[in-house]
MIMI-477180 format. One record per residue: x, y, z of N, C-alpha, C in turn; chain; residue number from 1; residue in one letter. Coordinates in nm, 3 decimals. Example, Ala and Ser with C-alpha at 12.3 -4.5 7.8 and 13.67 -1.06 7.14 Angstrom:
MIMI-477180
<atom><n_x>1.319</n_x><n_y>-0.569</n_y><n_z>0.780</n_z><ca_x>1.230</ca_x><ca_y>-0.450</ca_y><ca_z>0.780</ca_z><c_x>1.320</c_x><c_y>-0.330</c_y><c_z>0.780</c_z><chain>A</chain><resi>1</resi><resn>a</resn></atom>
<atom><n_x>1.285</n_x><n_y>-0.225</n_y><n_z>0.708</n_z><ca_x>1.367</ca_x><ca_y>-0.106</ca_y><ca_z>0.714</ca_z><c_x>1.290</c_x><c_y>0.003</c_y><c_z>0.787</c_z><chain>A</chain><resi>2</resi><resn>s</resn></atom>
END
This chain:
MIMI-477180
<atom><n_x>-3.975</n_x><n_y>3.135</n_y><n_z>-1.633</n_z><ca_x>-3.948</ca_x><ca_y>3.027</ca_y><ca_z>-1.677</ca_z><c_x>-3.857</c_x><c_y>2.947</c_y><c_z>-1.585</c_z><chain>A</chain><resi>1</resi><resn>x</resn></atom>
<atom><n_x>-3.753</n_x><n_y>3.013</n_y><n_z>-1.561</n_z><ca_x>-3.644</ca_x><ca_y>2.960</ca_y><ca_z>-1.462</ca_z><c_x>-3.709</c_x><c_y>2.933</c_y><c_z>-1.331</c_z><chain>A</chain><resi>2</resi><resn>x</resn></atom>
<atom><n_x>-3.810</n_x><n_y>2.993</n_y><n_z>-1.286</n_z><ca_x>-3.882</ca_x><ca_y>2.966</ca_y><ca_z>-1.169</ca_z><c_x>-3.960</c_x><c_y>2.838</c_y><c_z>-1.157</c_z><chain>A</chain><resi>3</resi><resn>x</resn></atom>
<atom><n_x>-3.978</n_x><n_y>2.778</n_y><n_z>-1.260</n_z><ca_x>-4.072</ca_x><ca_y>2.666</ca_y><ca_z>-1.289</ca_z><c_x>-3.958</c_x><c_y>2.543</c_y><c_z>-1.283</c_z><chain>A</chain><resi>4</resi><resn>x</resn></atom>
<atom><n_x>-3.868</n_x><n_y>2.552</n_y><n_z>-1.333</n_z><ca_x>-3.778</ca_x><ca_y>2.466</ca_y><ca_z>-1.330</ca_z><c_x>-3.714</c_x><c_y>2.439</c_y><c_z>-1.172</c_z><chain>A</chain><resi>5</resi><resn>x</resn></atom>
<atom><n_x>-3.700</n_x><n_y>2.545</n_y><n_z>-1.100</n_z><ca_x>-3.645</ca_x><ca_y>2.563</ca_y><ca_z>-0.967</ca_z><c_x>-3.767</c_x><c_y>2.499</c_y><c_z>-0.859</c_z><chain>A</chain><resi>6</resi><resn>x</resn></atom>
<atom><n_x>-3.882</n_x><n_y>2.522</n_y><n_z>-0.909</n_z><ca_x>-3.987</ca_x><ca_y>2.470</ca_y><ca_z>-0.840</ca_z><c_x>-3.988</c_x><c_y>2.335</c_y><c_z>-0.866</c_z><chain>A</chain><resi>7</resi><resn>x</resn></atom>
<atom><n_x>-3.980</n_x><n_y>2.257</n_y><n_z>-0.978</n_z><ca_x>-3.955</ca_x><ca_y>2.115</ca_y><ca_z>-1.015</ca_z><c_x>-3.833</c_x><c_y>2.057</c_y><c_z>-0.921</c_z><chain>A</chain><resi>8</resi><resn>x</resn></atom>
<atom><n_x>-3.736</n_x><n_y>2.097</n_y><n_z>-0.934</n_z><ca_x>-3.614</ca_x><ca_y>2.063</ca_y><ca_z>-0.831</ca_z><c_x>-3.647</c_x><c_y>2.059</c_y><c_z>-0.719</c_z><chain>A</chain><resi>9</resi><resn>x</resn></atom>
<atom><n_x>-3.703</n_x><n_y>2.145</n_y><n_z>-0.643</n_z><ca_x>-3.740</ca_x><ca_y>2.159</ca_y><ca_z>-0.506</ca_z><c_x>-3.841</c_x><c_y>2.047</c_y><c_z>-0.476</c_z><chain>A</chain><resi>10</resi><resn>x</resn></atom>
<atom><n_x>-3.935</n_x><n_y>2.030</n_y><n_z>-0.590</n_z><ca_x>-4.041</ca_x><ca_y>1.954</ca_y><ca_z>-0.574</ca_z><c_x>-3.963</c_x><c_y>1.778</c_y><c_z>-0.571</c_z><chain>A</chain><resi>11</resi><resn>x</resn></atom>
<atom><n_x>-3.859</n_x><n_y>1.763</n_y><n_z>-0.671</n_z><ca_x>-3.792</ca_x><ca_y>1.618</ca_y><ca_z>-0.629</ca_z><c_x>-3.733</c_x><c_y>1.621</c_y><c_z>-0.514</c_z><chain>A</chain><resi>12</resi><resn>x</resn></atom>
<atom><n_x>-3.674</n_x><n_y>1.706</n_y><n_z>-0.462</n_z><ca_x>-3.622</ca_x><ca_y>1.716</ca_y><ca_z>-0.316</ca_z><c_x>-3.695</c_x><c_y>1.689</c_y><c_z>-0.204</c_z><chain>A</chain><resi>13</resi><resn>x</resn></atom>
<atom><n_x>-3.814</n_x><n_y>1.724</n_y><n_z>-0.239</n_z><ca_x>-3.911</ca_x><ca_y>1.702</ca_y><ca_z>-0.105</ca_z><c_x>-3.974</c_x><c_y>1.577</c_y><c_z>-0.142</c_z><chain>A</chain><resi>14</resi><resn>x</resn></atom>
<atom><n_x>-3.995</n_x><n_y>1.546</n_y><n_z>-0.245</n_z><ca_x>-4.030</ca_x><ca_y>1.367</ca_y><ca_z>-0.281</ca_z><c_x>-3.909</c_x><c_y>1.292</c_y><c_z>-0.233</c_z><chain>A</chain><resi>15</resi><resn>x</resn></atom>
<atom><n_x>-3.815</n_x><n_y>1.320</n_y><n_z>-0.284</n_z><ca_x>-3.713</ca_x><ca_y>1.227</ca_y><ca_z>-0.265</ca_z><c_x>-3.684</c_x><c_y>1.215</c_y><c_z>-0.101</c_z><chain>A</chain><resi>16</resi><resn>x</resn></atom>
<atom><n_x>-3.690</n_x><n_y>1.333</n_y><n_z>-0.008</n_z><ca_x>-3.705</ca_x><ca_y>1.299</ca_y><ca_z>0.124</ca_z><c_x>-3.802</c_x><c_y>1.226</c_y><c_z>0.205</c_z><chain>A</chain><resi>17</resi><resn>x</resn></atom>
<atom><n_x>-3.911</n_x><n_y>1.250</n_y><n_z>0.112</n_z><ca_x>-4.035</ca_x><ca_y>1.173</ca_y><ca_z>0.155</ca_z><c_x>-3.988</c_x><c_y>1.014</c_y><c_z>0.164</c_z><chain>A</chain><resi>18</resi><resn>x</resn></atom>
<atom><n_x>-3.942</n_x><n_y>1.004</n_y><n_z>0.034</n_z><ca_x>-3.899</ca_x><ca_y>0.845</ca_y><ca_z>-0.002</ca_z><c_x>-3.801</c_x><c_y>0.797</c_y><c_z>0.073</c_z><chain>A</chain><resi>19</resi><resn>x</resn></atom>
<atom><n_x>-3.701</n_x><n_y>0.870</n_y><n_z>0.117</n_z><ca_x>-3.602</ca_x><ca_y>0.834</ca_y><ca_z>0.209</ca_z><c_x>-3.659</c_x><c_y>0.809</c_y><c_z>0.371</c_z><chain>A</chain><resi>20</resi><resn>x</resn></atom>
<atom><n_x>-3.736</n_x><n_y>0.886</n_y><n_z>0.403</n_z><ca_x>-3.775</ca_x><ca_y>0.882</ca_y><ca_z>0.541</ca_z><c_x>-3.904</c_x><c_y>0.789</c_y><c_z>0.593</c_z><chain>A</chain><resi>21</resi><resn>x</resn></atom>
<atom><n_x>-3.958</n_x><n_y>0.779</n_y><n_z>0.473</n_z><ca_x>-4.095</ca_x><ca_y>0.724</ca_y><ca_z>0.481</ca_z><c_x>-4.137</c_x><c_y>0.591</c_y><c_z>0.375</c_z><chain>A</chain><resi>22</resi><resn>x</resn></atom>
<atom><n_x>-4.012</n_x><n_y>0.516</n_y><n_z>0.364</n_z><ca_x>-4.054</ca_x><ca_y>0.421</ca_y><ca_z>0.241</ca_z><c_x>-4.155</c_x><c_y>0.310</c_y><c_z>0.278</c_z><chain>A</chain><resi>23</resi><resn>x</resn></atom>
<atom><n_x>-4.151</n_x><n_y>0.270</n_y><n_z>0.358</n_z><ca_x>-4.261</ca_x><ca_y>0.180</ca_y><ca_z>0.386</ca_z><c_x>-4.397</c_x><c_y>0.208</c_y><c_z>0.376</c_z><chain>A</chain><resi>24</resi><resn>x</resn></atom>
<atom><n_x>-4.430</n_x><n_y>0.343</n_y><n_z>0.426</n_z><ca_x>-4.560</ca_x><ca_y>0.437</ca_y><ca_z>0.399</ca_z><c_x>-4.569</c_x><c_y>0.444</c_y><c_z>0.245</c_z><chain>A</chain><resi>25</resi><resn>x</resn></atom>
<atom><n_x>-4.471</n_x><n_y>0.491</n_y><n_z>0.174</n_z><ca_x>-4.455</ca_x><ca_y>0.494</ca_y><ca_z>0.035</ca_z><c_x>-4.493</c_x><c_y>0.394</c_y><c_z>-0.029</c_z><chain>A</chain><resi>26</resi><resn>x</resn></atom>
<atom><n_x>-4.425</n_x><n_y>0.268</n_y><n_z>0.018</n_z><ca_x>-4.469</ca_x><ca_y>0.151</ca_y><ca_z>-0.041</ca_z><c_x>-4.625</c_x><c_y>0.108</c_y><c_z>-0.036</c_z><chain>A</chain><resi>27</resi><resn>x</resn></atom>
<atom><n_x>-4.683</n_x><n_y>0.177</n_y><n_z>0.063</n_z><ca_x>-4.797</ca_x><ca_y>0.113</ca_y><ca_z>0.064</ca_z><c_x>-4.885</c_x><c_y>0.178</c_y><c_z>-0.029</c_z><chain>A</chain><resi>28</resi><resn>x</resn></atom>
<atom><n_x>-4.869</n_x><n_y>0.275</n_y><n_z>-0.076</n_z><ca_x>-4.936</ca_x><ca_y>0.350</ca_y><ca_z>-0.192</ca_z><c_x>-4.846</c_x><c_y>0.337</c_y><c_z>-0.328</c_z><chain>A</chain><resi>29</resi><resn>x</resn></atom>
<atom><n_x>-4.733</n_x><n_y>0.261</n_y><n_z>-0.318</n_z><ca_x>-4.666</ca_x><ca_y>0.283</ca_y><ca_z>-0.420</ca_z><c_x>-4.727</c_x><c_y>0.180</c_y><c_z>-0.563</c_z><chain>A</chain><resi>30</resi><resn>x</resn></atom>
<atom><n_x>-4.625</n_x><n_y>0.151</n_y><n_z>-0.642</n_z><ca_x>-4.632</ca_x><ca_y>0.080</ca_y><ca_z>-0.774</ca_z><c_x>-4.682</c_x><c_y>-0.059</c_y><c_z>-0.734</c_z><chain>A</chain><resi>31</resi><resn>x</resn></atom>
<atom><n_x>-4.806</n_x><n_y>-0.097</n_y><n_z>-0.783</n_z><ca_x>-4.870</ca_x><ca_y>-0.217</ca_y><ca_z>-0.788</ca_z><c_x>-4.765</c_x><c_y>-0.337</c_y><c_z>-0.820</c_z><chain>A</chain><resi>32</resi><resn>x</resn></atom>
<atom><n_x>-4.686</n_x><n_y>-0.328</n_y><n_z>-0.883</n_z><ca_x>-4.607</ca_x><ca_y>-0.453</ca_y><ca_z>-0.954</ca_z><c_x>-4.484</c_x><c_y>-0.481</c_y><c_z>-0.863</c_z><chain>A</chain><resi>33</resi><resn>x</resn></atom>
<atom><n_x>-4.466</n_x><n_y>-0.373</n_y><n_z>-0.772</n_z><ca_x>-4.328</ca_x><ca_y>-0.380</ca_y><ca_z>-0.653</ca_z><c_x>-4.414</c_x><c_y>-0.473</c_y><c_z>-0.544</c_z><chain>A</chain><resi>34</resi><resn>x</resn></atom>
<atom><n_x>-4.539</n_x><n_y>-0.480</n_y><n_z>-0.548</n_z><ca_x>-4.610</ca_x><ca_y>-0.530</ca_y><ca_z>-0.397</ca_z><c_x>-4.628</c_x><c_y>-0.692</c_y><c_z>-0.431</c_z><chain>A</chain><resi>35</resi><resn>x</resn></atom>
<atom><n_x>-4.588</n_x><n_y>-0.757</n_y><n_z>-0.316</n_z><ca_x>-4.609</ca_x><ca_y>-0.894</ca_y><ca_z>-0.347</ca_z><c_x>-4.770</c_x><c_y>-0.945</c_y><c_z>-0.366</c_z><chain>A</chain><resi>36</resi><resn>x</resn></atom>
<atom><n_x>-4.787</n_x><n_y>-1.073</n_y><n_z>-0.415</n_z><ca_x>-4.922</ca_x><ca_y>-1.126</ca_y><ca_z>-0.414</ca_z><c_x>-4.936</c_x><c_y>-1.184</c_y><c_z>-0.309</c_z><chain>A</chain><resi>37</resi><resn>x</resn></atom>
<atom><n_x>-5.082</n_x><n_y>-1.186</n_y><n_z>-0.262</n_z><ca_x>-5.102</ca_x><ca_y>-1.281</ca_y><ca_z>-0.155</ca_z><c_x>-5.079</c_x><c_y>-1.423</c_y><c_z>-0.133</c_z><chain>A</chain><resi>38</resi><resn>x</resn></atom>
<atom><n_x>-5.046</n_x><n_y>-1.472</n_y><n_z>-0.246</n_z><ca_x>-5.054</ca_x><ca_y>-1.613</ca_y><ca_z>-0.256</ca_z><c_x>-4.899</c_x><c_y>-1.630</c_y><c_z>-0.223</c_z><chain>A</chain><resi>39</resi><resn>x</resn></atom>
<atom><n_x>-4.809</n_x><n_y>-1.576</n_y><n_z>-0.244</n_z><ca_x>-4.665</ca_x><ca_y>-1.572</ca_y><ca_z>-0.185</ca_z><c_x>-4.641</c_x><c_y>-1.595</c_y><c_z>-0.042</c_z><chain>A</chain><resi>40</resi><resn>x</resn></atom>
<atom><n_x>-4.541</n_x><n_y>-1.610</n_y><n_z>-0.027</n_z><ca_x>-4.526</ca_x><ca_y>-1.627</ca_y><ca_z>0.135</ca_z><c_x>-4.537</c_x><c_y>-1.512</c_y><c_z>0.212</c_z><chain>A</chain><resi>41</resi><resn>x</resn></atom>
<atom><n_x>-4.592</n_x><n_y>-1.511</n_y><n_z>0.362</n_z><ca_x>-4.650</ca_x><ca_y>-1.406</ca_y><ca_z>0.412</ca_z><c_x>-4.507</c_x><c_y>-1.305</c_y><c_z>0.476</c_z><chain>A</chain><resi>42</resi><resn>x</resn></atom>
<atom><n_x>-4.387</n_x><n_y>-1.366</n_y><n_z>0.482</n_z><ca_x>-4.303</ca_x><ca_y>-1.294</ca_y><ca_z>0.518</ca_z><c_x>-4.250</c_x><c_y>-1.186</c_y><c_z>0.440</c_z><chain>A</chain><resi>43</resi><resn>x</resn></atom>
<atom><n_x>-4.252</n_x><n_y>-1.056</n_y><n_z>0.467</n_z><ca_x>-4.202</ca_x><ca_y>-0.940</ca_y><ca_z>0.354</ca_z><c_x>-4.116</c_x><c_y>-0.923</c_y><c_z>0.325</c_z><chain>A</chain><resi>44</resi><resn>x</resn></atom>
<atom><n_x>-4.058</n_x><n_y>-0.870</n_y><n_z>0.206</n_z><ca_x>-3.925</ca_x><ca_y>-0.857</ca_y><ca_z>0.194</ca_z><c_x>-3.890</c_x><c_y>-0.702</c_y><c_z>0.196</c_z><chain>A</chain><resi>45</resi><resn>x</resn></atom>
<atom><n_x>-3.735</n_x><n_y>-0.711</n_y><n_z>0.239</n_z><ca_x>-3.696</ca_x><ca_y>-0.543</ca_y><ca_z>0.250</ca_z><c_x>-3.637</c_x><c_y>-0.502</c_y><c_z>0.098</c_z><chain>A</chain><resi>46</resi><resn>x</resn></atom>
<atom><n_x>-3.665</n_x><n_y>-0.545</n_y><n_z>0.028</n_z><ca_x>-3.605</ca_x><ca_y>-0.523</ca_y><ca_z>-0.110</ca_z><c_x>-3.719</c_x><c_y>-0.393</c_y><c_z>-0.175</c_z><chain>A</chain><resi>47</resi><resn>x</resn></atom>
<atom><n_x>-3.827</n_x><n_y>-0.390</n_y><n_z>-0.144</n_z><ca_x>-3.923</ca_x><ca_y>-0.281</ca_y><ca_z>-0.210</ca_z><c_x>-3.877</c_x><c_y>-0.149</c_y><c_z>-0.100</c_z><chain>A</chain><resi>48</resi><resn>x</resn></atom>
<atom><n_x>-3.841</n_x><n_y>-0.140</n_y><n_z>-0.012</n_z><ca_x>-3.831</ca_x><ca_y>-0.049</ca_y><ca_z>0.092</ca_z><c_x>-3.671</c_x><c_y>0.024</c_y><c_z>0.067</c_z><chain>A</chain><resi>49</resi><resn>x</resn></atom>
<atom><n_x>-3.593</n_x><n_y>-0.089</n_y><n_z>0.025</n_z><ca_x>-3.452</ca_x><ca_y>-0.030</ca_y><ca_z>-0.041</ca_z><c_x>-3.460</c_x><c_y>-0.003</c_y><c_z>-0.162</c_z><chain>A</chain><resi>50</resi><resn>x</resn></atom>
<atom><n_x>-3.536</n_x><n_y>-0.022</n_y><n_z>-0.245</n_z><ca_x>-3.556</ca_x><ca_y>0.041</ca_y><ca_z>-0.366</ca_z><c_x>-3.615</c_x><c_y>0.173</c_y><c_z>-0.379</c_z><chain>A</chain><resi>51</resi><resn>x</resn></atom>
<atom><n_x>-3.698</n_x><n_y>0.202</n_y><n_z>-0.293</n_z><ca_x>-3.769</ca_x><ca_y>0.330</ca_y><ca_z>-0.261</ca_z><c_x>-3.682</c_x><c_y>0.434</c_y><c_z>-0.181</c_z><chain>A</chain><resi>52</resi><resn>x</resn></atom>
<atom><n_x>-3.613</n_x><n_y>0.386</n_y><n_z>-0.114</n_z><ca_x>-3.512</ca_x><ca_y>0.472</ca_y><ca_z>-0.068</ca_z><c_x>-3.356</c_x><c_y>0.498</c_y><c_z>-0.183</c_z><chain>A</chain><resi>53</resi><resn>x</resn></atom>
<atom><n_x>-3.349</n_x><n_y>0.400</n_y><n_z>-0.239</n_z><ca_x>-3.271</ca_x><ca_y>0.425</ca_y><ca_z>-0.373</ca_z><c_x>-3.314</c_x><c_y>0.548</c_y><c_z>-0.469</c_z><chain>A</chain><resi>54</resi><resn>x</resn></atom>
<atom><n_x>-3.478</n_x><n_y>0.525</n_y><n_z>-0.495</n_z><ca_x>-3.537</ca_x><ca_y>0.631</ca_y><ca_z>-0.557</ca_z><c_x>-3.540</c_x><c_y>0.750</c_y><c_z>-0.499</c_z><chain>A</chain><resi>55</resi><resn>x</resn></atom>
<atom><n_x>-3.528</n_x><n_y>0.773</n_y><n_z>-0.362</n_z><ca_x>-3.533</ca_x><ca_y>0.897</ca_y><ca_z>-0.307</ca_z><c_x>-3.419</c_x><c_y>0.964</c_y><c_z>-0.313</c_z><chain>A</chain><resi>56</resi><resn>x</resn></atom>
<atom><n_x>-3.320</n_x><n_y>0.860</n_y><n_z>-0.282</n_z><ca_x>-3.160</ca_x><ca_y>0.911</ca_y><ca_z>-0.292</ca_z><c_x>-3.140</c_x><c_y>0.978</c_y><c_z>-0.437</c_z><chain>A</chain><resi>57</resi><resn>x</resn></atom>
<atom><n_x>-3.181</n_x><n_y>0.915</n_y><n_z>-0.537</n_z><ca_x>-3.173</ca_x><ca_y>0.959</ca_y><ca_z>-0.678</ca_z><c_x>-3.257</c_x><c_y>1.095</c_y><c_z>-0.717</c_z><chain>A</chain><resi>58</resi><resn>x</resn></atom>
<atom><n_x>-3.364</n_x><n_y>1.109</n_y><n_z>-0.640</n_z><ca_x>-3.465</ca_x><ca_y>1.253</ca_y><ca_z>-0.651</ca_z><c_x>-3.359</c_x><c_y>1.347</c_y><c_z>-0.570</c_z><chain>A</chain><resi>59</resi><resn>x</resn></atom>
<atom><n_x>-3.307</n_x><n_y>1.331</n_y><n_z>-0.463</n_z><ca_x>-3.259</ca_x><ca_y>1.438</ca_y><ca_z>-0.366</ca_z><c_x>-3.128</c_x><c_y>1.475</c_y><c_z>-0.468</c_z><chain>A</chain><resi>60</resi><resn>x</resn></atom>
<atom><n_x>-3.038</n_x><n_y>1.372</n_y><n_z>-0.510</n_z><ca_x>-2.922</ca_x><ca_y>1.409</ca_y><ca_z>-0.590</ca_z><c_x>-2.960</c_x><c_y>1.506</c_y><c_z>-0.718</c_z><chain>A</chain><resi>61</resi><resn>x</resn></atom>
<atom><n_x>-3.081</n_x><n_y>1.447</n_y><n_z>-0.778</n_z><ca_x>-3.108</ca_x><ca_y>1.539</ca_y><ca_z>-0.909</ca_z><c_x>-3.190</c_x><c_y>1.671</c_y><c_z>-0.855</c_z><chain>A</chain><resi>62</resi><resn>x</resn></atom>
<atom><n_x>-3.245</n_x><n_y>1.678</n_y><n_z>-0.753</n_z><ca_x>-3.308</ca_x><ca_y>1.816</ca_y><ca_z>-0.732</ca_z><c_x>-3.163</c_x><c_y>1.883</c_y><c_z>-0.661</c_z><chain>A</chain><resi>63</resi><resn>x</resn></atom>
<atom><n_x>-3.114</n_x><n_y>1.851</n_y><n_z>-0.547</n_z><ca_x>-2.990</ca_x><ca_y>1.950</ca_y><ca_z>-0.527</ca_z><c_x>-2.883</c_x><c_y>1.964</c_y><c_z>-0.625</c_z><chain>A</chain><resi>64</resi><resn>x</resn></atom>
<atom><n_x>-2.868</n_x><n_y>1.887</n_y><n_z>-0.733</n_z><ca_x>-2.782</ca_x><ca_y>1.935</ca_y><ca_z>-0.837</ca_z><c_x>-2.839</c_x><c_y>2.030</c_y><c_z>-0.935</c_z><chain>A</chain><resi>65</resi><resn>x</resn></atom>
<atom><n_x>-3.011</n_x><n_y>2.038</n_y><n_z>-0.971</n_z><ca_x>-3.037</ca_x><ca_y>2.128</ca_y><ca_z>-1.032</ca_z><c_x>-3.049</c_x><c_y>2.257</c_y><c_z>-0.947</c_z><chain>A</chain><resi>66</resi><resn>x</resn></atom>
<atom><n_x>-3.078</n_x><n_y>2.257</n_y><n_z>-0.806</n_z><ca_x>-3.092</ca_x><ca_y>2.371</ca_y><ca_z>-0.756</ca_z><c_x>-2.942</c_x><c_y>2.451</c_y><c_z>-0.737</c_z><chain>A</chain><resi>67</resi><resn>x</resn></atom>
<atom><n_x>-2.845</n_x><n_y>2.379</n_y><n_z>-0.753</n_z><ca_x>-2.709</ca_x><ca_y>2.451</ca_y><ca_z>-0.721</ca_z><c_x>-2.674</c_x><c_y>2.521</c_y><c_z>-0.867</c_z><chain>A</chain><resi>68</resi><resn>x</resn></atom>
END
């Protein structure tokens, strides 16, 4: 059972690093409610990218503290 928790924490770290390194790519596949509608202005905002980076940092923090 302990192995499953460690695997989950390691998975959180890997997913968090992916969110930190590739936030724009993850945004392309991410949550629909975070995307802009086509009717809005064409200039893209950096807010979703920073949101994904924040989620990634949180996942890395949770995974590292769980593995230690």
